[in-house]
C-alpha positions in Angstrom: -134.1 -24.9 19.2 -131.7 -23.7 16.4 -130.4 -26.5 14.3 -132.8 -29.3 15.3 -134.9 -28.9 12.1 -132.0 -29.3 9.7 -130.7 -32.1 7.6 -127.8 -31.0 5.5 -125.6 -32.5 2.8 -122.4 -30.5 2.0 -121.8 -30.9 -1.7 -119.5 -29.2 -4.2 -122.5 -27.4 -5.6 -123.5 -26.0 -2.2 -125.5 -27.1 0.9 -128.4 -29.3 0.0 -131.3 -29.7 2.5 -132.6 -33.2 1.6 -136.1 -34.0 2.6 -135.1 -37.0 4.6 -136.7 -36.1 8.0 -140.4 -35.9 7.1 -141.7 -37.2 10.5 -139.4 -34.8 12.4 -140.2 -31.9 10.1 -144.0 -32.5 10.5 -143.6 -32.8 14.2 -141.5 -29.6 14.6 -143.5 -27.8 12.0 -140.6 -26.9 9.8 -137.5 -28.0 8.0 -134.5 -25.7 7.5 -133.7 -25.1 3.8 -131.2 -22.2 3.7 -130.0 -19.0 5.4 -128.5 -15.8 3.9 -125.0 -14.9 5.1 -125.0 -14.2 8.9 -125.9 -10.6 9.4 -128.0 -8.3 11.6 -131.8 -8.4 11.1 -134.8 -7.2 13.0 -137.1 -9.6 14.8 -140.7 -8.5 15.2 -143.3 -9.5 17.8 -146.2 -11.3 16.1 -148.3 -12.1 19.2 -147.5 -9.5 21.8 -150.1 -10.8 24.2 -148.8 -14.3 24.3 -147.1 -15.1 27.7 -144.0 -16.4 26.0 -143.3 -13.0 24.4 -145.3 -10.6 26.6 -143.3 -7.4 27.1 -140.7 -8.3 24.4 -140.1 -5.4 22.1 -138.8 -5.8 18.5 -135.1 -6.3 18.5 -132.0 -6.6 16.3 -129.9 -9.7 16.3 -127.0 -11.1 14.3 -127.7 -14.7 13.7 -128.6 -17.2 10.9 -132.0 -16.1 9.5 -133.7 -19.4 8.9 -135.5 -19.9 5.6 -137.6 -23.0 6.1 -140.3 -25.1 4.6 -143.3 -25.2 7.0 -145.6 -28.1 7.9 -149.0 -27.9 9.6 -150.5 -24.9 11.4 -148.1 -22.7 13.3 -148.8 -20.1 16.0 -146.1 -17.6 15.2 -144.9 -15.5 18.2 -141.9 -13.8 16.6 -141.0 -13.3 13.0 -138.7 -11.5 10.6 -139.0 -10.5 6.9 -136.6 -11.5 4.1 -136.1 -11.4 0.4 -132.9 -12.2 -1.3 -130.2 -14.8 -1.8 -128.9 -17.5 0.5 -125.5 -17.9 -1.1 -123.9 -21.3 -0.8 -127.2 -23.2 -0.6 -128.7 -25.3 -3.4 -132.0 -23.5 -2.8 -130.5 -20.0 -2.7 -133.2 -17.8 -4.3 -135.9 -16.3 -2.1 -137.3 -13.7 -4.5 -140.6 -12.9 -2.6 -140.5 -10.8 0.5 -142.4 -12.6 3.3 -142.5 -13.3 7.0 -140.3 -16.0 8.4 -141.2 -17.4 11.8 -138.5 -17.0 14.5 -140.4 -18.4 17.5 -143.5 -20.4 17.1 -145.8 -23.1 18.6 -146.9 -26.2 16.7 -149.8 -28.1 18.3 -149.7 -31.7 17.4 -151.8 -34.4 19.0 -152.2 -33.6 22.7 -148.9 -31.8 22.8 -147.2 -28.6 21.6 -143.8 -28.0 20.2 -142.1 -24.7 20.9 -139.4 -23.8 18.2 -136.9 -21.0 18.3 -134.7 -20.5 15.2 -132.2 -18.2 16.9 -129.1 -19.5 18.6 -126.3 -20.0 16.0 -122.8 -19.5 17.3 -119.5 -20.3 15.8 -115.9 -20.5 16.8 -112.6 -22.1 16.2 -113.6 -25.7 17.3 -117.3 -25.8 16.4 -118.7 -28.3 14.0 -115.5 -30.0 13.1 -114.9 -31.1 10.3 -117.8 -29.2 8.7 -116.4 -25.9 9.7 -113.8 -26.3 7.0 -116.5 -25.8 4.4 -118.0 -22.3 4.0 -120.0 -20.8 1.1 -117.3 -19.5 -1.2 -114.6 -21.9 -0.2 -112.8 -23.8 2.5 -111.5 -22.2 5.7 -109.0 -23.9 8.0 -109.7 -21.8 11.0 -112.6 -19.6 12.0 -110.9 -16.3 13.2 -113.3 -15.3 15.9 -115.8 -16.6 18.4 -119.2 -15.2 17.4 -122.0 -15.7 20.0 -124.7 -14.0 18.0 -128.1 -14.0 19.8 -126.5 -15.6 22.9 -125.2 -12.2 23.8 -128.7 -10.6 23.9 -130.7 -10.4 27.2 -133.9 -10.9 25.2 -132.6 -14.2 23.8 -131.8 -15.5 27.2 -135.2 -14.4 28.4 -136.9 -16.3 25.6 -134.8 -19.4 26.5 -135.8 -19.1 30.1 -139.5 -18.6 29.3 -139.3 -21.6 26.9 -137.8 -23.9 29.6 -140.4 -22.8 32.2 -143.1 -23.3 29.6 -141.8 -26.8 28.9 -141.8 -27.7 32.6 -145.4 -26.5 33.2 -148.0 -28.9 34.4 -151.0 -26.9 33.0 -151.4 -25.7 29.4 -150.9 -22.0 28.7 
């Protein structure tokens, strides 16, 4: 889920995503590199017949749009498109518009990883002391509690389906 594919180093020049988790990144199928400023974006259904996303319509969310480096073969279930700048990150320029997986499966060995990039939230007490750093400067206090995708019924449905999928005894 959101955040598990990230290794971050907060530097004066911006957030660096050092390639220090190669085994984890290969296992998960991705490593987080950057995200543009949190904003609304559209999530599209890539594999509408897959049981994990069956009946899910395209939706808008306000979340961190993960820009990642991908490893191995992924079965993308949900995606979004992005081109632009990820201000505050060392690797900030994403000049080519392309699809970015939002929910995917990564088969590895006899198992399968399910990864969902959505789920960022922030508030007054989250991620201390890192919350004090923000692209563009330091902040002493985050003024609101932003729940992002957590406020969406479709997000909670995806979480529920993911948990049930993870508990299954037979492969999908």
